[in-house]
C-alpha positions in Angstrom: 131.7 18.2 191.6 129.6 15.1 193.4 128.8 17.6 196.1 126.9 19.9 193.2 124.9 16.8 192.2 124.5 15.8 195.6 123.1 19.6 196.5 121.3 19.4 193.3 119.6 15.9 193.5 118.7 17.3 197.2 116.9 20.5 196.1 115.3 18.5 193.4 114.0 16.1 195.8 113.3 18.8 198.5 111.0 20.6 195.8 109.3 17.4 194.9 108.5 16.7 198.3 107.3 20.5 198.6 104.7 20.3 196.0 103.5 16.9 197.7 103.4 15.1 193.9 106.4 12.9 193.2 108.7 14.0 190.3 107.3 10.6 188.1 103.5 11.9 188.7 104.4 15.5 187.7 106.0 13.9 184.5 102.8 11.7 183.7 101.0 15.0 184.5 103.2 17.0 181.9 102.7 13.9 179.3 98.9 14.2 180.0 98.3 17.8 179.5 100.7 17.5 176.2 98.7 14.9 174.7 95.3 16.6 175.8 96.5 19.9 174.5 97.7 18.2 170.8 94.5 16.3 170.7 92.3 19.5 171.2 94.2 21.3 168.3 94.3 18.2 166.0 90.9 18.2 166.3 90.0 22.0 166.0 92.3 22.2 163.1 90.1 18.9 161.1 87.2 20.5 162.1 88.3 23.9 160.7 89.4 22.1 157.5 86.0 20.0 156.6 84.1 23.1 157.2 86.2 25.2 154.8 86.0 22.1 152.6 82.1 22.2 152.9 82.3 25.8 152.3 84.0 25.9 149.3 82.1 23.4 148.1 78.5 24.8 148.4 80.1 28.1 146.7 81.2 26.2 143.7 77.8 24.6 143.5 76.0 28.1 144.0 78.2 29.1 141.2 77.5 26.5 138.8 73.9 26.7 139.2 74.3 30.6 138.6 76.6 29.4 135.4 74.0 27.3 134.2 71.1 29.7 134.4 72.9 32.6 132.9 74.1 30.1 129.8 70.0 28.9 129.5 69.2 32.6 129.4 71.6 33.5 126.7 70.9 30.3 124.2 67.3 30.9 124.8 67.9 34.3 123.5 69.9 33.2 120.3 67.6 33.4 117.3 66.9 29.9 115.4 65.7 28.9 112.0 63.6 26.0 111.0 65.4 24.1 108.0 62.8 22.6 105.9 62.9 18.2 105.4 64.4 17.3 102.2 62.4 14.9 100.8 63.8 11.6 99.6 63.3 11.0 95.7 65.0 7.5 95.1 66.8 5.3 97.7 69.4 4.3 95.1 70.3 8.0 94.6 74.0 9.0 94.9 74.8 10.6 98.0 76.9 13.8 96.9 79.1 16.2 99.5 79.3 19.6 99.2 83.0 19.4 99.9 85.4 19.7 97.2 87.8 17.0 98.4 85.4 14.7 99.2 84.9 11.3 96.6 80.9 10.8 95.4 80.0 7.2 96.4 
């Protein structure tokens, strides 16, 4: 059992010496590459997310503008009637309501 570990340890140390980079430097290199990769992916995702948000906001504003113009056009086509002003005869006149349940004042 110890012979296998010794052989494995020697093989690992031989492999590290073959590349010319010690194992601790390989670990630091791996962590650095992993960190840079994760940061790049995260920043790319944020750029994509905010670009989509901006695009959706602009699309919503354009839709609101088109709907506003269409509503204005529709309201302008509605027929209108002018109601004449009713002259006030007396300041103390009773106010009447045309609703059957309302009490007159």
